[in-house]
Structure formats: structure tokens, C-alpha cells
C-alpha positions as CSV (number, residue, x, y, z in Angstrom):
1,Q,-119.2,-2.4,-44.2
2,I,-122.1,-3.4,-41.9
3,L,-120.8,-1.1,-39.2
4,R,-120.9,1.8,-41.5
5,R,-124.1,1.0,-43.3
6,I,-126.2,0.0,-40.3
7,G,-124.4,1.0,-37.1
8,L,-123.5,4.5,-38.2
9,A,-126.7,5.2,-40.1
10,N,-128.4,8.4,-38.8
11,T,-125.4,9.5,-36.8
12,T,-122.9,12.3,-37.2
13,M,-120.4,9.8,-38.7
14,P,-122.1,7.9,-41.5
15,K,-119.2,8.2,-43.9
16,A,-116.3,8.2,-41.4
17,Q,-113.0,6.6,-42.3
18,M,-112.1,3.4,-40.4
19,E,-109.3,5.1,-38.5
20,T,-111.8,7.7,-37.1
21,I,-114.3,4.9,-36.2
22,R,-111.5,3.0,-34.4
23,L,-110.4,6.0,-32.4
24,K,-113.8,7.2,-31.4
25,L,-115.7,4.0,-30.8
26,F,-113.3,1.1,-30.3
27,K,-110.3,2.6,-28.4
28,I,-112.4,3.7,-25.4
29,G,-110.6,2.1,-22.4
30,A,-113.8,0.5,-21.1
31,Q,-114.2,-2.1,-18.5
32,I,-116.1,-5.2,-19.8
33,K,-117.8,-7.7,-17.5
34,I,-119.3,-10.8,-19.1
35,T,-121.9,-12.9,-17.3
36,V,-124.0,-15.8,-18.5
37,R,-126.8,-13.6,-19.7
38,K,-125.4,-10.1,-20.2
39,I,-122.3,-8.2,-21.3
40,W,-121.7,-5.0,-19.3
41,V,-119.6,-2.2,-20.8
42,S,-118.5,0.5,-18.3
43,C,-117.0,3.6,-19.8
44,A,-115.4,6.5,-18.0
45,S,-117.7,9.4,-17.2
46,C,-115.6,11.7,-19.3
47,Y,-115.9,9.6,-22.5
48,P,-117.0,12.3,-25.0
49,Y,-118.6,10.0,-27.5
50,M,-121.0,8.0,-25.2
51,D,-124.1,9.2,-27.0
52,L,-122.6,8.2,-30.4
53,F,-121.6,4.8,-28.9
54,N,-125.1,4.2,-27.5
55,Q,-126.7,5.2,-30.9
56,V,-124.4,2.8,-32.8
57,Y,-125.2,0.0,-30.3
58,S,-128.9,0.6,-30.6
59,N,-128.7,0.6,-34.4
60,L,-126.8,-2.7,-34.4
61,Q,-129.3,-4.3,-32.0
62,R,-132.1,-3.6,-34.5
63,M,-130.2,-5.5,-37.2
64,P,-131.9,-8.7,-38.2
65,V,-130.1,-11.9,-37.2
66,R,-129.1,-14.3,-39.9
67,I,-128.7,-18.0,-39.1
């Protein structure tokens, strides 16, 4: 729900089905490197949805944190 409502807001997929979201944003074959302060996500240069991925990531970063 939050991913659709906040993450996909103002994108080309605001009402996408979960299967479509999973295929385009989660099954990307990225390399992930975790350090103490950062998480690095390295995608292939041919990944066609990189702009969408960055937009969703940016939208989620602006979400207020609840404690």
C-alpha cells in the first residue's frame, strides 16, 4: 500500500499491479554493497527502468519517519 501510494506517486505506474511492480522494480539483478553508513545499489547499464527506480527511491526518501 505505501509503495503504491507514496513510492509510485507521480510516476508512470501509480496504479500498477503488484506483479508488474515486482518485475520492473524488484527483480533487477542488482549488486548490493552494504557499509556502515551507506547502501550501494549497482544496476546494469542496460536496466530499462532506472529512471523509474530512482524516482520511486526519491519519493520513499521524502516519506516521514514514524518511530
